[in-house]
C-alpha positions as CSV (number, residue, x, y, z in Angstrom):
1,M,8.2,3.1,-3.2
2,E,6.5,5.7,-0.7
3,I,3.5,5.4,-3.0
4,F,3.8,1.9,-2.5
5,Y,4.2,2.3,1.5
6,S,1.3,4.7,1.7
7,I,-1.3,2.0,-0.3
8,L,-0.5,-0.9,1.9
9,T,-0.6,1.5,4.9
10,V,-3.6,2.5,4.0
11,A,-5.0,-0.9,3.3
12,K,-3.8,-2.8,6.5
13,D,-7.6,-3.2,7.7
14,G,-8.8,-3.5,4.5
15,S,-10.2,-0.1,2.4
16,R,-12.2,0.4,-0.7
17,K,-10.5,2.3,-3.7
18,T,-12.0,5.3,-2.6
19,E,-10.3,5.5,0.5
20,I,-6.7,4.4,-0.8
21,V,-7.2,7.4,-3.5
22,Y,-8.2,10.4,-0.9
23,K,-5.6,9.1,1.7
24,S,-2.6,8.3,-0.7
25,N,-3.5,11.5,-2.8
26,L,-3.5,9.8,-6.2
27,T,-6.0,9.8,-8.8
28,F,-8.3,6.8,-9.7
29,K,-6.1,6.2,-12.8
30,R,-2.8,6.1,-10.9
31,A,-4.4,4.3,-7.6
32,T,-5.7,1.6,-10.6
33,K,-2.2,0.8,-12.1
34,Y,-0.7,1.1,-8.4
35,L,-3.2,-1.8,-7.2
36,E,-2.5,-4.0,-10.1
37,A,0.7,-3.5,-9.5
38,L,0.7,-3.9,-5.8
39,E,-1.3,-7.7,-6.5
40,R,0.8,-8.5,-9.2
41,L,3.5,-8.4,-6.3
42,G,1.5,-10.1,-3.9
43,L,1.8,-7.1,-1.4
44,I,-2.2,-6.7,-1.7
45,E,-5.2,-8.4,-2.1
46,R,-8.6,-7.4,-3.3
47,H,-11.8,-8.8,-1.7
48,E,-14.4,-7.8,-3.9
49,N,-14.6,-3.8,-3.4
50,I,-11.8,-4.4,-0.6
51,W,-8.5,-3.8,-0.6
52,K,-6.5,-5.7,2.0
53,T,-2.6,-6.1,2.4
54,S,-1.4,-9.4,2.3
55,R,1.0,-11.0,4.9
56,K,3.7,-10.1,2.4
57,G,2.9,-6.3,2.2
58,L,3.0,-6.3,6.3
59,E,6.7,-7.3,5.6
60,F,6.7,-4.8,3.3
61,I,5.6,-1.9,5.3
62,R,8.3,-3.4,8.4
63,D,11.0,-3.3,6.1
64,F,10.0,0.2,5.2
65,N,10.0,1.4,8.6
66,K,13.4,-0.3,9.3
67,I,14.8,1.6,6.8
68,I,13.3,5.1,7.3
69,K,14.5,5.1,11.0
70,R,17.9,3.8,10.2
71,Y,18.3,6.9,8.0
72,S,16.2,9.4,9.4
73,E,19.0,9.2,12.3
74,F,21.6,10.7,9.7
């Protein structure tokens, strides 16, 4: 889930795969697998060479932030 969150956060404004790989600390092979999964789930969209977090992906980020905030209080 943290890797999904990282990728979606990087791609909020649109990013190339190279930027996602470096900012999410992934290999190209792993990034490809995660991007494909995120795309199947409707959390990210690809427009040519640019990946952008979908509306559903933005909701995932918001909800994940709520969970992190709630459990960081312990």
